[in-house]
Residue frames relative to the residue before (quaternion, step in Angstrom):
aa qw qx qy qz dx dy dz
M 1.0000 0.0000 0.0000 0.0000 0.00 0.00 0.00
E 0.6690 0.5312 -0.3205 0.4095 3.64 0.86 -0.67
S 0.6457 0.5189 -0.3364 0.4479 3.54 1.10 -0.62
I 0.6204 0.5315 -0.3430 0.4636 3.52 1.22 -0.50
Y 0.6249 0.4935 -0.3219 0.5122 3.57 1.11 -0.70
E 0.6333 0.5159 -0.3436 0.4634 3.63 0.88 -0.61
Q 0.6947 0.4656 -0.2907 0.4649 3.64 0.93 -0.77
L 0.6665 0.5060 -0.3021 0.4566 3.57 1.11 -0.50
F 0.8155 0.3416 -0.1071 0.4548 3.44 0.96 -0.92
T 0.4426 0.6861 -0.4537 0.3571 3.53 1.26 0.13
N 0.4564 -0.6633 0.5353 0.2553 3.52 -1.07 0.65
S 0.1285 0.8049 -0.5635 0.1348 3.64 0.10 1.25
L 0.3376 0.7215 -0.5607 0.2260 3.72 0.90 0.53
T 0.0552 0.7650 -0.6387 0.0610 3.54 -0.89 1.20
L 0.3365 -0.7293 0.5695 0.1746 3.45 -1.08 0.72
S 0.0763 0.8017 -0.5861 0.0889 3.56 -0.50 1.05
L 0.1799 -0.7560 0.6283 0.0376 3.53 -1.07 1.13
N 0.2413 -0.7431 0.6130 0.1178 3.41 -0.80 1.19
L 0.5506 -0.6346 0.4368 0.3214 3.61 -1.17 0.64
G 0.5936 0.5679 -0.3377 0.4594 3.47 1.17 -0.42
D 0.6468 0.4845 -0.3361 0.4837 3.59 1.07 -0.62
I 0.6397 0.5494 -0.3314 0.4233 3.45 1.05 -0.67
L 0.6953 0.4850 -0.2313 0.4773 3.52 1.16 -0.82
K 0.5453 0.6452 -0.4004 0.3551 3.52 1.14 -0.27
I 0.6508 0.5215 -0.3147 0.4533 3.61 1.07 -0.81
P 0.6894 0.3781 -0.3861 0.4824 3.78 0.60 -0.48
L 0.5790 0.5390 -0.4310 0.4340 3.77 0.91 -0.38
V 0.6471 0.5247 -0.3256 0.4471 3.55 0.88 -0.81
V 0.6640 0.5163 -0.2831 0.4609 3.47 0.92 -1.05
I 0.6501 0.4849 -0.3180 0.4911 3.64 1.06 -0.77
L 0.6216 0.5001 -0.3469 0.4932 3.66 0.93 -0.55
L 0.7026 0.4290 -0.3332 0.4597 3.57 0.75 -0.71
A 0.5865 0.5423 -0.3594 0.4824 3.63 1.13 -0.55
N 0.6267 0.5381 -0.3374 0.4515 3.64 0.99 -0.65
I 0.6782 0.4551 -0.2980 0.4941 3.54 0.98 -0.92
F 0.6217 0.4973 -0.3801 0.4709 3.70 1.03 -0.51
Y 0.6358 0.5306 -0.3464 0.4407 3.54 0.93 -0.71
S 0.6286 0.5174 -0.3149 0.4879 3.68 1.09 -0.80
F 0.6534 0.4967 -0.3242 0.4703 3.63 1.01 -0.72
M 0.6525 0.4899 -0.3182 0.4828 3.64 1.02 -0.78
L 0.6243 0.5262 -0.3485 0.4604 3.62 1.07 -0.58
V 0.6147 0.5122 -0.3700 0.4721 3.61 0.97 -0.64
L 0.6515 0.5125 -0.3212 0.4581 3.64 0.99 -0.98
K 0.6863 0.4939 -0.3035 0.4393 3.56 0.91 -0.78
I 0.5918 0.5080 -0.3492 0.5194 3.63 1.14 -0.66
K 0.6647 0.4928 -0.3651 0.4267 3.68 0.68 -0.83
V 0.6584 0.4966 -0.3217 0.4652 3.64 0.96 -0.75
L 0.6386 0.5257 -0.3270 0.4571 3.59 1.05 -0.80
I 0.6624 0.5009 -0.3007 0.4690 3.52 0.98 -0.85
D 0.6478 0.4433 -0.3547 0.5080 3.64 0.91 -0.66
T 0.6923 0.4814 -0.3288 0.4252 3.68 0.76 -0.62
I 0.7536 0.1726 -0.1068 0.6252 3.73 0.97 -0.90
G 0.1874 -0.7919 0.5722 0.1019 3.55 -0.75 1.01
T 0.0864 0.7869 -0.6059 0.0786 3.65 -0.58 1.08
R 0.6380 -0.5108 0.4135 0.4014 3.53 -1.42 0.16
S 0.7426 0.4146 -0.2673 0.4530 3.55 0.91 -0.69
S 0.3663 0.7624 -0.4950 0.1988 3.64 1.04 0.30
G 0.5679 0.6257 -0.3530 0.4018 3.52 1.20 -0.46
K 0.6541 0.4915 -0.2861 0.4987 3.35 1.17 -1.21
I 0.6650 0.5005 -0.3507 0.4293 3.68 0.76 -0.81
K 0.5819 0.5520 -0.3619 0.4751 3.65 0.96 -0.72
K 0.7173 0.4628 -0.2837 0.4368 3.63 0.76 -1.07
I 0.6367 0.5210 -0.3311 0.4621 3.45 1.09 -0.60
G 0.6217 0.5402 -0.3158 0.4711 3.52 1.04 -0.68
Y 0.6691 0.4463 -0.2799 0.5242 3.66 0.94 -0.94
L 0.5944 0.5110 -0.3961 0.4782 3.73 0.96 -0.50
N 0.6574 0.4909 -0.3317 0.4656 3.67 0.79 -0.90
L 0.6333 0.5223 -0.3479 0.4529 3.64 0.90 -0.84
G 0.6788 0.5262 -0.2679 0.4366 3.61 0.89 -1.12
I 0.6267 0.5165 -0.3058 0.4971 3.59 0.91 -0.94
S 0.7127 0.4843 -0.2930 0.4143 3.49 0.67 -1.10
I 0.6912 0.4544 -0.3185 0.4630 3.54 0.91 -0.74
V 0.6237 0.4991 -0.3780 0.4680 3.68 0.93 -0.58
I 0.6996 0.4543 -0.2936 0.4668 3.64 0.73 -0.85
G 0.6306 0.5504 -0.3226 0.4418 3.51 0.99 -0.63
I 0.6892 0.4874 -0.2529 0.4727 3.43 1.00 -0.88
L 0.6808 0.4499 -0.2999 0.4942 3.52 1.06 -0.73
A 0.5861 0.5677 -0.3413 0.4665 3.52 1.13 -0.55
T 0.6744 0.4817 -0.3011 0.4716 3.56 0.86 -0.96
F 0.6414 0.5190 -0.3456 0.4470 3.65 0.99 -0.69
I 0.6377 0.5285 -0.2960 0.4758 3.53 1.10 -0.89
I 0.6982 0.4412 -0.3179 0.4656 3.58 0.81 -0.92
L 0.6779 0.5060 -0.3246 0.4231 3.66 0.93 -0.70
L 0.7586 0.3841 -0.2404 0.4682 3.46 0.96 -0.75
G 0.5873 0.6248 -0.3405 0.3857 3.52 1.31 -0.23
């Protein structure tokens, strides 16, 4: 009975840092920076389209929004995989 008591009430609090846990933070920051870059690219395309009017401006705007959408979806999925992994 005494060995169970010793196992339950011993002070075995240890702080351990894993290299994978340390590397998760920069990876998430890089993914968020990529999403921010895609958003800024869409804004740059909007300004460019307003400045220079062409026939293909609708296609360019759609490609910019497609890039933003793909970056957001992949960034969120990658963030979940990194944080859960």
